[in-house]
C-alpha positions in Angstrom: 10.5 -2.5 9.7 10.6 -5.4 6.8 6.7 -6.3 5.5 6.2 -8.7 3.8 2.8 -8.9 1.3 1.9 -12.2 0.3 -0.8 -11.1 -2.2 -0.3 -8.5 -5.0 -1.5 -8.3 -8.3 0.9 -6.1 -10.1 0.8 -7.4 -13.2 -2.7 -7.5 -13.9 -2.4 -3.4 -13.1 -0.3 -3.2 -15.6 -1.5 -4.8 -18.5 -5.7 -4.9 -17.0 -5.6 -0.8 -16.4 -3.1 0.4 -18.6 -1.5 1.5 -15.4 1.9 2.6 -15.2 3.0 1.4 -11.9 6.5 2.5 -11.4 5.0 6.1 -11.1 4.1 7.4 -7.4 0.8 6.5 -6.6 -0.5 10.5 -7.2 0.5 10.3 -10.7 -1.5 7.1 -11.6 -4.3 8.8 -9.7 -3.8 11.9 -11.8 -3.5 9.6 -14.8 -6.9 8.2 -14.3 -9.3 11.2 -13.7 -12.5 11.3 -15.4 -12.3 7.4 -16.2 -15.7 5.1 -15.8 -14.1 2.3 -17.7 -12.9 0.2 -14.3 -13.5 0.1 -10.6 -11.3 1.9 -8.6 -10.2 4.4 -11.7 -7.9 7.5 -10.1 -8.2 5.9 -6.5 -5.2 3.0 -6.8 -3.1 2.4 -3.2 -0.4 0.4 -5.4 2.8 1.0 -7.1 5.7 0.5 -6.7 6.6 4.2 -4.8 4.1 3.3 -2.6 6.0 0.0 -2.3 9.0 0.8 -1.2 7.6 3.7 1.2 6.3 1.0 3.0 9.2 -1.5 2.7 7.9 -3.8 1.1 11.2 -5.7 0.7 9.3 -9.4 -0.2 6.0 -9.6 -2.0 4.1 -12.8 -3.5 3.0 -11.6 -7.1 0.4 -13.2 -9.2 -0.3 -14.0 -12.8 -4.0 -14.6 -13.0 -6.5 -15.1 -16.2 -9.3 -17.3 -15.0 -11.8 -19.5 -18.1 -15.0 -18.1 -17.8 -17.1 -19.9 -14.9 -19.3 -22.2 -15.8 -23.0 -20.7 -16.2 -21.3 -17.5 -17.2 -21.8 -16.1 -13.7 -18.0 -14.7 -13.6 -16.5 -14.0 -17.2 -13.2 -14.8 -18.4 -11.4 -16.2 -20.6 -12.6 -18.4 -23.6 -10.5 -21.9 -23.1 -7.6 -22.5 -20.9 -4.7 -21.8 -24.0 -5.6 -18.2 -23.8 -5.8 -18.7 -20.3 -2.0 -19.6 -20.5 -1.2 -16.9 -23.0 -2.7 -14.4 -20.8 -0.8 -15.3 -17.9 2.5 -15.4 -19.7 1.9 -11.8 -21.0 2.0 -10.9 -17.0 4.9 -13.3 -16.6 6.5 -10.7 -19.1 5.7 -8.3 -16.7 7.7 -9.4 -14.0 10.2 -9.9 -16.4 11.2 -6.7 -17.7 10.8 -5.0 -14.2 13.7 -7.9 -13.2 15.5 -6.5 -15.9 14.8 -3.0 -15.4 16.5 -3.9 -12.2 13.0 -2.3 -10.6 12.0 -6.1 -8.5 14.0 -9.5 -8.2 13.1 -12.7 -8.1 13.2 -15.0 -4.6 12.5 -18.7 -5.8 14.8 -20.6 -3.4 16.9 -20.7 -0.5 19.9 -18.7 -1.5 18.0 -16.5 -3.7 15.9 -15.6 -1.0 19.0 -15.4 1.6 20.7 -13.0 -0.2 18.0 -10.8 -0.8 17.8 -10.1 2.8 21.2 -9.4 3.2 21.3 -7.1 0.4 17.7 -5.3 2.0 19.1 -5.3 5.8 22.3 -3.7 4.1 20.7 -0.9 1.8 16.5 -1.1 1.7 16.5 2.3 -0.7 19.2 0.9 -3.1 17.6 -3.3 -3.4 15.0 -4.0 -6.1 12.1 -5.2 -4.3 11.8 -9.0 -4.1 8.5 -11.0 -5.2 7.8 -14.9 -5.1 5.7 -15.1 -8.9 2.1 -17.1 -7.5 -0.6 -18.0 -9.8 -3.9 -16.8 -8.8 -6.9 -20.3 -10.0 -4.8 -22.6 -12.2 -6.5 -22.5 -15.0 -3.2 -21.3 -17.2 -1.8 -24.4 -16.1 -3.0 -26.1 -19.3 -2.1 -29.9 -18.8 -0.2 -31.6 -15.4 2.6 -32.2 -17.9 3.0 -28.1 -18.2 3.7 -27.8 -14.1 8.2 -27.8 -15.0 7.8 -25.8 -17.7 5.6 -22.8 -15.0 8.3 -24.0 -12.4 11.6 -23.2 -14.5 9.5 -20.1 -14.8 10.0 -19.2 -11.3 6.5 -19.9 -10.3 6.1 -21.4 -6.9 2.7 -20.6 -5.5 -0.6 -22.4 -7.6 -4.7 -21.6 -6.2 -6.7 -23.6 -7.6 -9.3 -21.4 -8.5 -10.5 -17.9 -8.6 -14.2 -16.8 -8.2 -16.7 -19.3 -9.9 -15.9 -22.8 -11.0 -12.5 -23.0 -12.9 -11.4 -26.1 -14.9 -10.2 -27.6 -11.4 -12.8 -26.7 -9.0 -15.0 -25.1 -7.2 -14.6 -21.3 -5.8 -15.9 -18.2 -3.7 -19.5 -17.8 -4.6 -19.6 -21.6 -6.1 -20.2 -24.5 -3.1 -18.3 -27.4 -4.5 -15.6 -30.1 -4.3 -12.8 -30.7 -7.1 -13.0 -31.7 -10.4 -12.0 -34.9 -11.8 -8.5 -32.6 -13.7 -8.0 -31.4 -10.0 -6.2 -34.8 -8.7 -3.5 -35.4 -11.5 -2.4 -31.3 -11.4 -2.7 -32.1 -7.3 0.3 -34.7 -8.0 2.3 -33.1 -10.2 2.2 -29.8 -8.3 3.6 -31.8 -4.9 5.9 -33.5 -7.0 7.5 -30.6 -8.3 7.6 -28.9 -4.9 4.8 -26.3 -5.2 3.0 -24.1 -2.8 -0.8 -24.9 -2.2 -2.7 -21.6 -2.1 -6.4 -22.3 -0.5 -7.5 -19.0 -1.2 -10.6 -18.7 -3.1 -11.9 -22.7 -2.7 -15.1 -23.5 -1.4 -14.8 -25.2 1.8 -16.0 -28.7 0.0 -13.1 -27.5 -3.2 -10.9 -26.7 0.1 -11.0 -30.1 2.4 -10.6 -31.9 -0.4 -7.4 -30.4 -1.6 -5.8 -30.9 1.9 -6.7 -34.1 2.0 -5.3 -35.1 -1.1 -2.4 -32.8 -1.7 1.0 -33.3 0.9 3.2 -30.6 0.4 3.1 -27.5 1.7 -0.4 -25.2 2.0 -1.4 -21.3 2.5 -3.5 -19.1 2.0 -2.4 -15.9 0.6 -5.1 -13.4 1.3 -8.3 -14.8 3.6 -9.9 -13.3 6.2 -12.3 -14.5 9.0 -15.7 -16.1 9.0 -16.5 -15.8 12.4 -16.6 -11.6 11.5 -17.7 -11.7 8.4 -19.8 -14.6 7.7 -19.1 -15.2 3.5 -17.9 -17.9 2.1 -14.7 -16.5 0.8 -13.9 -16.1 4.8 -11.8 -19.1 6.4 -14.4 -20.8 9.2 -11.9 -21.0 12.6 -12.4 -25.0 11.9 -10.2 -24.4 8.8 -8.4 -21.6 10.7 -7.4 -25.0 12.9 -6.8 -27.0 9.7 -3.9 -24.9 8.3 -2.1 -24.3 11.7 -2.6 -28.1 12.4 -0.3 -28.0 8.6 1.5 -25.4 9.6 -0.1 -22.5 7.1 0.7 -19.2 7.5 -2.4 -16.8 6.7 -2.0 -13.8 4.7 -5.4 -11.0 6.2 -6.5 -9.4 2.7 -7.7 -5.6 3.4 -10.2 -5.9 0.6 -13.6 -4.3 2.7 -15.8 -6.6 1.9 -14.4 -9.7 3.6 -13.3 -7.2 6.5 -16.6 -6.0 7.6 -20.0 -7.3 7.7 -22.6 -6.7 4.8 -20.1 -4.5 3.1 -22.0 -3.5 0.1 -19.4 -3.3 -3.1 -22.3 -1.9 -5.8 -22.6 1.3 -2.8 -19.5 0.9 -1.1 -19.1 2.7 2.2 -16.3 1.9 3.4 -16.2 4.5 6.9 -17.1 1.6 9.4 -13.2 -0.2 8.6 -10.0 0.7 9.0 -6.8 -0.7 9.6 -7.9 -1.7 13.4 -10.6 -4.0 11.4 -6.8 -5.5 9.5 -5.8 -5.6 13.2 -9.3 -8.2 14.4 -9.0 -10.7 11.7 -5.0 -11.0 12.3 -5.7 -11.2 16.3 -9.1 -13.8 15.4 -6.5 -16.0 13.4 -3.6 -15.7 16.4 -6.5 -16.3 18.7 -7.6 -19.9 17.2 -4.2 -20.8 17.0 -2.7 -20.0 20.4 -0.3 -18.2 19.4 0.9 -15.8 16.8 2.8 -18.3 14.0 0.3 -18.1 11.6 -0.7 -14.9 10.9 0.1 -12.7 8.4 -0.2 -9.6 5.4 -1.8 -10.4 2.5 -3.7 -7.0 1.2 -4.9 -7.6 -1.9 -4.5 -3.6 -2.3 -4.7 -3.9 -6.5 -7.5 -6.7 -7.1 -9.5 -4.6 -9.4 -10.8 -2.1 -6.0 -9.0 1.5 -4.8 -9.4 3.4 -1.7 -13.7 3.4 -1.6 -13.0 -0.3 -1.1 -9.4 -0.1 1.1 -9.7 0.7 4.9 -10.8 4.5 5.5 -7.9 5.7 6.6 -5.7 4.4 4.6 -4.4 5.9 1.6 -1.9 4.5 -0.4 -0.2 0.7 0.4 2.5 2.8 2.2 0.3 2.9 5.4 0.7 -0.5 6.3 4.2 0.7 8.2 1.0 2.0 11.2 0.0 -1.4 11.2 2.9 -2.2 14.2 1.8 0.7 16.0 -2.0 -0.7 16.5 -0.7 -4.4 17.1 1.6 -2.4 20.0 -1.4 -1.0 20.9 -3.8 -3.9 21.3 -0.8 -5.7 23.8 1.5 -8.2 20.8 5.2 -7.7 21.6 7.5 -6.5 19.5 8.9 -10.3 18.5 5.3 -11.2 17.1 4.7 -7.8 15.2 7.8 -8.3 13.6 6.2 -12.3 13.1 3.2 -10.8 11.2 5.0 -8.0 9.4 8.1 -10.3 7.9 8.8 -13.4 10.2 6.1 -15.8 9.5 6.5 -15.6 6.0 10.1 -15.5 6.6 9.7 -18.6 8.4 7.1 -20.7 6.2 9.8 -20.2 2.9 13.1 -21.6 4.7 10.9 -24.7 5.8 9.7 -25.3 2.2 12.7 -23.9 0.9 16.1 -25.5 2.0 19.0 -24.3 2.0 
């Protein structure tokens, strides 16, 4: 079954972790044996061969460069100019993977349908498709720069990551939008960008949802009803996204899946792929249908197996999710919707033929 993963940080791993993501996961782990400079060393779960093994024919991949948050709580670069340059470096990773024939950018309806046709005919020989996204809008130096990013293939933008960005309050930083957000949102809407509401603080979430008239999604989010933390969406937020015909990709990060998970002393024994499906199912129950839940793993987001479901070794284990959903009574057509169909429906709607 085709899988679409709506949040992977491939370029971040290549640059920040100095990983050769073309190598098998086992080879990357072996190359990092004994390294302690970053979290998740020697225990990564994502690489291009494992994505292909999983059947991830399309993913939303990020460029990300956060300006240091006000007060210094969340580290980052010094200013937006540097964020822009850093994000351009990450974009170059994907361009190189395209030139190598490993990946293929999908940026409109024609390229989407062509890619799907190739994938259906020869999944083993077709490049992995990707949609370019930006996690935190700091690299967009001004609204006037939005068309340039669009020409480079950027199609999805979130306003903030952790802390306070140039544009909004985010995770673990309660508050609303900042003054530069309004003109940026107008520029994003005019260009046809998709707004990703992941990581927005609740105040920023509601203000952005009110101001932005274009399509909205959440690429990697879980449910506050199951894990009460400001990183998760309340049922009210989920319902508001359903009303906007959004799709929510459920993340596989244990601290988002299991209450009281301690990132400083990680113990993933309470978190399984079944826990992931708890969050998928909760979104479906709140929505009243299956059309708004999907997969957005974030499995390479600065951690490894220690902070992933305990029964997941690599991202290839996403293939086990359909069986878990089937045991919970989901029919095959609904399982296909979660694994890929909902994202395809969304992209076809926002990219008309």
